[in-house]
C-alpha positions in Angstrom: 86.6 117.5 104.3 88.1 117.1 100.8 87.7 113.6 99.4 89.4 112.1 96.3 90.7 108.9 94.9 94.4 109.7 95.0 95.8 112.3 97.4 99.1 113.6 95.9 101.5 115.3 98.3 103.6 117.7 96.1 102.4 119.6 93.1 105.7 119.5 91.2 106.1 117.9 87.7 105.7 114.3 89.0 102.6 115.1 91.0 101.1 116.9 88.0 101.8 114.1 85.6 100.2 111.7 88.1 96.9 113.6 87.5 97.1 112.8 83.8 97.9 109.1 84.2 95.3 108.7 87.0 92.7 110.5 84.8 93.2 108.0 82.1 92.0 105.4 84.6 89.1 107.7 85.7 90.7 108.3 89.0 90.3 111.7 90.6 93.3 113.5 92.2 93.8 116.3 94.7 97.2 117.8 95.3 98.6 119.4 98.5 101.7 121.6 98.4 103.3 124.0 100.9 104.2 126.3 98.1 101.6 128.9 96.9 101.5 127.7 93.3 101.9 124.4 91.4 105.3 123.5 90.0 107.5 122.8 93.0 111.1 123.9 92.7 110.7 124.3 88.9 108.3 127.3 89.5 109.7 128.5 92.8 113.5 128.3 92.3 114.4 128.2 88.6 111.4 128.9 86.3 113.6 130.2 83.5 116.2 127.4 83.8 116.4 125.3 80.5 115.8 121.6 80.8 117.2 119.3 78.1 116.2 115.7 79.0 112.4 115.8 78.7 111.3 113.5 75.8 110.0 115.5 72.8 111.5 118.8 74.0 115.1 119.4 72.9 115.0 122.3 75.3 112.2 123.6 77.6 112.2 126.2 80.3 111.2 124.8 83.7 108.3 127.2 84.0 107.0 126.4 80.5 107.2 122.6 81.3 104.9 123.2 84.3 102.5 125.1 82.1 102.4 122.2 79.7 101.8 119.7 82.5 99.0 121.9 83.9 97.3 122.0 80.5 97.8 118.2 80.2 96.1 117.7 83.6 93.3 120.2 83.1 90.7 117.8 81.5 90.8 115.7 84.7 89.9 118.6 86.9 92.5 118.2 89.8 91.9 119.9 93.1 94.6 121.9 94.9 95.3 122.8 98.5 98.3 125.2 98.1 100.3 127.2 100.7 99.6 124.4 103.3 102.1 121.8 104.4 101.0 118.2 104.8 101.3 117.6 108.6 99.5 114.6 110.0 98.6 111.3 108.3 96.3 108.7 109.9 94.5 105.6 108.8 90.7 105.3 109.3 88.7 102.1 110.1 87.6 101.8 106.5 91.2 101.6 105.3 91.4 105.1 104.0 93.7 107.9 105.0 93.1 111.3 106.6 95.6 114.0 105.9 95.6 117.2 107.9 97.6 120.3 106.7 99.3 123.0 108.7 96.2 125.1 108.4 93.8 122.4 109.5 92.4 121.4 106.1 91.4 117.7 106.2 91.6 115.4 103.2 90.5 111.8 102.8 91.5 109.2 100.2 92.1 105.5 99.8 95.6 106.1 98.2 98.3 108.6 99.1 101.1 109.4 96.6 104.0 111.3 98.0 105.6 113.3 95.1 107.3 115.9 97.3 110.5 116.2 95.2 113.3 116.7 97.7 110.8 117.2 100.5 109.0 120.1 102.1 110.7 123.4 101.1 111.4 125.8 104.0 112.7 129.3 103.4 116.3 130.2 104.0 116.1 132.8 106.7 118.7 135.6 107.3 120.6 135.4 110.6 118.8 138.3 112.3 118.0 137.7 116.0 114.5 139.2 116.1 113.3 138.3 112.6 110.6 135.9 113.9 109.0 138.9 115.7 107.9 140.2 112.3 107.2 137.1 110.3 103.7 137.5 108.7 103.8 141.0 110.2 105.7 142.6 107.4 108.3 139.9 106.6 107.2 137.2 104.1 109.4 134.6 102.5 107.0 133.7 99.7 104.8 135.9 97.6 101.4 134.2 97.8 99.3 137.1 96.4 100.9 140.0 94.6 97.9 142.2 95.2 98.7 142.0 98.9 101.4 144.5 98.2 99.2 146.9 96.3 100.2 150.5 97.2 102.8 149.4 99.8 106.5 150.0 100.2 108.4 146.8 99.6 112.0 145.8 100.0 113.2 142.6 98.3 116.5 140.9 99.1 118.2 138.3 96.8 120.0 137.9 93.5 118.3 135.0 91.9 115.3 134.6 89.5 112.7 134.8 92.3 114.0 138.1 93.7 114.5 139.6 90.2 111.1 138.5 88.8 109.1 139.8 91.8 111.0 143.1 91.7 110.0 143.5 88.1 106.4 142.5 88.7 105.7 144.5 91.9 107.4 147.6 90.4 105.0 147.6 87.5 101.9 149.2 89.0 101.5 147.0 92.1 103.7 148.3 94.9 104.0 152.0 95.6 107.8 151.7 96.1 110.2 148.8 95.5 113.8 148.4 96.6 116.1 145.5 95.7 119.0 144.7 98.0 121.8 142.3 96.9 125.1 141.6 98.6 126.9 141.7 95.2 126.9 143.6 92.0 126.5 140.5 90.0 123.2 138.5 89.9 122.5 134.8 89.5 119.2 135.2 87.6 118.3 135.1 84.0 120.2 137.8 82.0 116.9 139.2 80.7 115.5 139.6 84.2 118.8 141.2 85.4 118.7 143.7 82.5 115.1 144.6 83.3 116.0 145.4 86.9 119.0 147.5 85.9 116.9 149.4 83.4 114.2 150.1 86.0 116.8 151.3 88.5 118.3 153.6 85.9 114.9 155.0 85.1 114.2 155.6 88.8 111.3 153.0 89.0 113.1 151.0 91.7 115.8 151.6 94.2 118.8 149.2 93.8 121.2 148.6 96.6 124.2 146.3 95.7 127.1 145.3 97.9 124.7 145.5 100.9 122.6 143.2 103.0 119.8 143.6 105.6 121.2 143.2 109.1 118.4 144.6 111.2 114.6 144.9 111.3 112.5 147.2 113.5 109.0 148.1 114.4 106.3 148.1 117.0 104.3 144.9 116.5 104.6 145.2 112.7 107.6 145.9 110.5 108.4 149.6 110.1 112.0 149.7 108.9 115.1 147.8 108.0 118.8 148.4 108.3 121.3 147.9 105.5 124.9 147.1 106.1 127.1 148.1 103.2 130.5 146.5 102.4 132.2 149.8 103.3 130.8 149.4 106.8 128.3 152.2 106.5 124.6 151.7 107.2 121.3 152.8 105.7 117.9 152.8 107.4 114.9 152.3 105.0 111.3 152.8 106.1 109.1 150.0 104.6 105.9 148.1 105.0 107.2 144.7 103.8 110.5 142.9 103.5 110.8 139.9 101.2 114.0 137.9 101.9 114.0 135.7 98.8 117.1 133.6 99.3 115.6 130.3 98.1 114.2 127.3 99.8 115.8 124.5 101.7 114.4 121.0 101.3 113.5 119.0 104.4 111.3 115.9 104.9 109.4 117.7 107.6 106.4 115.8 109.1 106.8 113.0 106.5 109.6 111.6 108.6 107.0 110.9 111.4 104.6 108.8 109.3 106.2 105.4 109.9 107.8 105.2 106.5 111.1 103.5 105.9 113.6 106.3 105.4 117.2 106.1 104.1 119.2 109.3 104.1 116.2 111.6 103.8 114.6 109.5 101.0 111.6 107.1 101.2 112.3 103.5 100.4 110.0 102.0 97.8 109.3 98.7 96.0 110.1 99.3 92.3 107.2 97.0 91.2 104.8 99.8 91.9 106.7 102.4 94.0 104.8 101.4 97.1 106.2 102.2 100.6 106.1 99.9 103.6 102.8 101.6 104.5 100.1 99.8 102.5 98.3 102.4 100.4 101.1 105.0 100.5 103.4 105.4 97.4 106.4 107.6 96.8 107.5 108.8 93.4 110.1 111.2 92.1 113.1 112.6 93.8 111.8 111.9 97.3 112.0 108.1 96.9 115.0 105.7 96.8 115.8 102.3 95.4 118.8 100.5 93.9 119.8 102.3 90.7 117.7 105.4 91.5 118.2 108.4 89.2 116.9 111.7 90.3 115.5 112.8 86.9 112.1 114.2 86.1 111.6 111.7 83.3 112.2 108.8 85.8 109.5 110.3 88.0 107.1 110.3 85.1 107.7 106.5 84.7 107.2 105.9 88.4 103.9 107.8 88.4 102.6 105.7 85.5 103.3 102.4 87.2 102.1 103.7 90.5 98.6 104.6 89.3 98.1 101.1 87.9 98.7 99.7 91.4 96.5 102.4 92.9 93.6 101.5 90.6 93.8 97.8 91.7 93.8 98.9 95.4 90.8 101.2 94.9 88.8 98.8 92.7 90.1 95.3 93.6 87.2 93.6 91.7 87.6 95.5 88.5 89.7 94.4 85.6 91.6 97.1 83.8 92.8 96.7 80.2 95.5 99.1 79.1 94.1 101.3 76.3 96.6 103.4 74.3 95.8 107.1 74.0 96.8 107.0 70.4 93.8 104.8 69.8 91.3 106.1 72.3 92.4 109.7 72.7 92.2 111.5 76.0 88.7 111.9 77.6 88.5 114.0 80.7 85.8 114.2 83.4 
């Protein structure tokens, strides 16, 4: 069992900033996220997208912002349970919470902070009838460990940053063979990533199939091949060990909807005094919450996290008085 002071569901920007604010109060945090790395949608969907409304940064790439937040949180030694979805939340006799993930990992904390952004992200799956037969048997929707594909034949589908970045990465000394399939000749990703893919295709380092999409998968227990349908109605069969359909993620509340929280249009209702929910000890910050005048901005989530940890401190240490100390005077002291 993993025990901590504040259990944070969601390792996106608001969850990561909570670690810093909680650390200033000497509260320890552990983060749970269904994605395989911290950063939420900033890392998974648009790491190279510029953001313009973060104070102190006239412009910052989404991926770089996460790197800064991780560095800011580092002195407070947060724990992470990644690649596991928060499933079951129950209250114990001592007033604390037990959270069990999709892989059975159990966490215990007196305070739970839901910072799940738009909810739990689920992969957008292609409409292929037997695709579930090969999930985790050659078909993966998220790259959890690049070395898993060492020396393997890999086909990637998609035209966004995730598909382009993983094509570039796996083709550089990781996979034995990489093919990229996209239904158009134009890509949605960062121009630099697009150019790298085109250069690699021209150099014969990858196989590039445009104006095509995967319409069939086959194998005996594990994936052996895929079928491409081209816009001219012709088909191509490709032998492969792995197929990565990287079409982005779709946000859903998932199991959070069953936790007895007040929900309004897929958002969690909170009290703006401290961003507490109707369940005592459970808070919600960032895009996943709702209240009159709510703005779905990262900087608003930072503000919500700051007020939330003050309330969490009083809940954890009801007999202690906390006096606000400015970091400009006292600096930042980690654990």
